[in-house]
C-alpha positions in Angstrom: 234.2 27.8 106.2 232.0 30.0 104.0 231.3 33.7 103.9 227.7 32.8 102.9 225.1 32.2 105.6 222.3 29.7 105.4 218.9 31.1 104.6 216.9 32.6 107.4 213.2 31.9 107.5 210.6 33.6 109.7 210.5 36.9 111.4 212.1 35.8 114.7 215.2 34.4 113.0 215.6 37.6 110.9 215.1 39.9 113.9 217.7 37.9 115.9 220.2 38.2 113.1 219.6 42.0 112.8 220.0 42.4 116.6 223.2 40.5 116.5 224.5 42.6 113.6 223.7 45.9 115.3 225.3 44.8 118.6 228.6 44.3 116.7 228.4 47.2 114.2 227.0 50.7 114.5 225.6 51.6 111.1 227.0 55.1 110.7 226.0 55.4 107.0 223.5 53.2 105.2 222.7 54.9 101.9 220.9 53.4 98.8 223.0 54.7 95.9 221.2 52.9 93.1 217.9 51.1 92.7 216.1 49.2 89.9 212.8 47.3 89.7 211.4 44.6 87.4 207.7 44.9 87.8 207.0 41.9 85.5 208.9 39.6 87.9 208.1 41.5 91.2 211.8 42.0 91.8 213.8 45.0 92.9 217.5 45.5 93.6 219.2 48.1 95.8 222.9 49.0 95.9 223.8 50.3 99.3 226.9 52.2 100.4 227.6 51.7 104.1 230.0 52.7 106.9 230.1 50.4 109.9 231.8 51.1 113.2 232.9 48.1 115.2 231.4 48.4 118.7 231.1 44.7 119.7 233.5 41.7 119.5 233.3 39.2 116.7 234.0 35.6 117.7 237.8 35.3 117.8 238.3 38.9 118.8 239.2 40.0 122.4 237.5 43.4 122.2 236.0 45.8 119.7 238.4 47.8 117.5 236.2 50.9 117.2 237.4 51.2 113.6 235.0 52.3 110.8 234.8 50.2 107.6 233.4 51.4 104.3 231.8 49.0 101.9 229.0 48.1 99.5 226.0 45.7 99.4 223.6 44.5 96.9 220.1 43.6 98.0 217.8 41.5 95.8 214.2 41.8 96.9 211.1 39.8 95.8 207.6 40.8 96.5 204.3 38.9 96.6 202.3 40.1 93.5 199.0 40.1 95.5 199.9 41.7 98.8 203.0 43.6 97.6 204.7 42.3 100.8 208.4 41.4 100.8 208.8 37.6 100.7 212.5 37.2 100.0 215.7 39.2 100.5 219.1 38.2 99.3 222.0 40.3 100.5 225.6 40.2 99.3 227.9 42.4 101.3 231.6 43.2 101.4 233.4 42.2 104.5 234.5 44.7 107.2 238.1 45.1 108.3 237.5 42.9 111.4 235.7 40.2 109.3 238.6 40.0 106.9 241.1 39.6 109.8 239.0 36.9 111.4 237.9 35.0 108.2 240.7 35.2 105.7 243.8 33.0 105.9 246.9 34.9 106.7 248.6 33.7 103.5 245.6 34.6 101.3 245.1 37.9 99.6 241.9 39.8 100.0 241.6 43.0 97.9 238.0 44.1 97.7 236.8 46.7 95.3 236.9 50.3 96.5 233.4 51.1 95.5 233.4 54.5 97.3 236.5 55.6 95.3 236.2 53.8 92.0 232.4 53.4 91.3 230.2 55.8 93.3 231.5 58.9 91.7 230.2 57.6 88.4 226.7 57.3 90.0 226.7 60.9 91.0 228.2 60.4 94.4 230.0 63.7 95.0 230.1 66.7 92.7 228.1 65.1 89.8 224.4 65.0 90.4 222.7 61.7 89.8 220.0 63.4 87.7 222.6 64.1 85.1 222.8 60.4 84.3 219.4 60.4 82.6 219.5 60.1 78.8 216.8 61.6 76.5 216.1 58.3 74.8 212.8 56.5 75.1 214.4 53.2 74.1 217.3 53.4 76.6 215.7 50.9 79.0 215.3 48.4 76.1 219.0 48.9 75.1 220.1 48.3 78.7 218.0 45.1 78.9 219.2 43.7 75.5 222.9 44.5 76.1 222.8 43.1 79.6 221.2 39.8 78.4 223.8 39.6 75.6 226.6 40.1 78.1 225.4 37.3 80.3 224.9 35.0 77.3 228.5 35.8 76.1 229.8 33.6 78.9 228.1 30.6 77.4 230.1 28.5 74.9 227.8 28.9 72.0 228.0 32.7 72.1 229.4 35.0 69.4 232.0 37.0 71.2 232.0 39.6 68.5 228.8 40.9 70.1 231.0 42.3 72.9 232.0 45.1 70.5 228.4 46.3 70.5 227.5 45.8 74.2 230.7 46.9 76.1 232.2 50.3 76.4 235.8 50.2 75.0 237.0 51.3 78.5 234.8 48.7 80.3 235.9 48.0 83.9 234.9 45.1 86.2 235.5 45.0 89.9 235.7 42.1 92.3 233.5 43.1 95.3 234.6 40.3 97.7 238.3 40.7 96.7 238.9 37.0 97.0 238.7 35.9 93.3 240.7 38.1 90.9 243.0 40.2 93.1 245.5 37.5 94.0 246.6 37.0 90.4 246.4 40.6 89.1 249.5 42.2 90.7 249.5 44.9 88.1 246.1 46.2 89.3 247.1 46.4 92.9 244.7 48.5 95.0 241.7 48.4 92.8 240.5 44.8 92.6 240.0 45.1 88.9 239.0 41.8 87.3 238.6 43.1 83.7 240.1 46.3 82.2 238.8 47.2 78.8 236.7 45.4 76.2 239.6 43.4 74.9 240.5 42.2 78.4 236.9 41.1 78.9 237.0 39.1 75.7 240.3 37.5 76.6 238.9 36.5 80.0 235.8 34.8 78.5 237.9 33.2 75.7 240.3 31.8 78.2 237.5 30.2 80.2 235.8 28.8 77.1 239.0 27.1 75.9 239.1 25.0 79.1 235.4 24.6 79.8 232.1 24.1 78.1 230.0 26.8 79.8 226.3 27.6 80.1 225.3 30.8 81.7 221.8 31.6 82.7 220.2 34.9 83.8 218.1 34.3 86.9 216.8 37.8 87.6 217.5 41.4 86.5 216.2 44.9 86.7 217.2 48.2 84.8 216.8 51.8 85.7 217.3 54.1 82.7 217.1 57.3 84.9 220.3 56.3 86.7 221.8 54.3 83.8 222.2 51.4 86.1 221.1 47.7 86.2 221.4 44.7 88.4 221.5 41.0 87.6 221.6 37.6 89.3 223.1 34.8 87.2 224.1 31.2 87.4 226.8 29.3 85.5 227.7 25.6 84.9 231.0 24.5 83.5 232.4 21.2 82.3 236.0 20.6 81.5 236.7 20.1 77.8 239.6 17.7 78.4 238.9 16.7 82.0 236.2 15.5 84.3 236.2 18.8 86.2 232.8 20.3 86.8 231.8 23.4 88.7 229.0 25.9 89.1 229.1 29.5 90.1 226.6 32.2 90.8 226.8 36.0 91.0 225.1 39.3 91.6 226.2 42.4 89.8 225.6 46.1 89.6 226.2 47.5 86.1 226.6 51.1 85.0 226.0 52.1 81.4 227.4 54.8 79.1 225.1 57.2 77.3 224.9 54.8 74.3 223.5 51.9 76.5 226.8 50.0 76.6 228.0 48.4 79.8 230.8 50.6 81.2 231.3 49.5 84.8 230.5 46.3 86.7 230.7 45.5 90.4 230.5 41.7 90.9 229.8 39.6 94.0 231.0 36.2 92.6 229.5 33.5 94.9 232.0 30.7 94.4 233.9 28.3 96.7 236.4 30.4 98.7 237.4 27.6 101.1 241.1 27.9 100.2 241.2 31.6 101.0 239.3 31.3 104.4 240.2 29.9 107.8 238.6 26.5 108.3 237.4 27.3 111.9 236.3 30.9 111.4 232.8 32.0 112.4 230.2 33.0 109.9 229.6 36.7 109.1 226.3 38.4 108.9 225.0 39.9 105.6 222.9 43.0 106.3 
């Protein structure tokens, strides 16, 4: 079982998926909290805060719960450079309460990031206005881009990890959006799905991985928005065991917040890895809208 759906091609398939989604969940709130575009690559990203009310039964449920779930999605959009029409949409979404109950094994721990409580206030969600995020620095976008690219490269084995001192805020925080990867082995961070806490912790996580594996990380797509001090990225990694035949690949989509100096301060990550051990083998697939 996977929480990732196969690609949908063609308008009829997409409309059918949307109709099914809306028959199960009423979208009480669907609000874009952060956006960024890369005009050179015809790519845009949108971070969406949502509240869904369960009004229809998922497979495996007897009746709707009428509960409202809060969560977060990242949309990656690609446009045709000639027509400007949307040609591809990738969506990574946190699970609802019902989906977690249906999909996750009873013995597995699912602790998704509380984006509403831990991240959105830093984007101006609440008392602070988003316009206050803007920095009077004409080179800020370039700093975001360079520091983001350095951060992604630091996960490769040939990287100089001393660069983390320049690109990461000392109080850097990383959150596991799905809640299936890091939460289970971080009992001291209960309730927040924190995968990395501080610059030193980030370095320790990367060093620990590189001691066991030869890694190569590649940036597939990115976009920055200096006005919101936010960026998004899509990356892919390949790893080979140093003392074993173990090989694996992983992929992820992130939303990154920056401090006023252009350093990465907060990261929300959808890590698209194999979660088969955490999920029921016969559970139905979820939608991702």
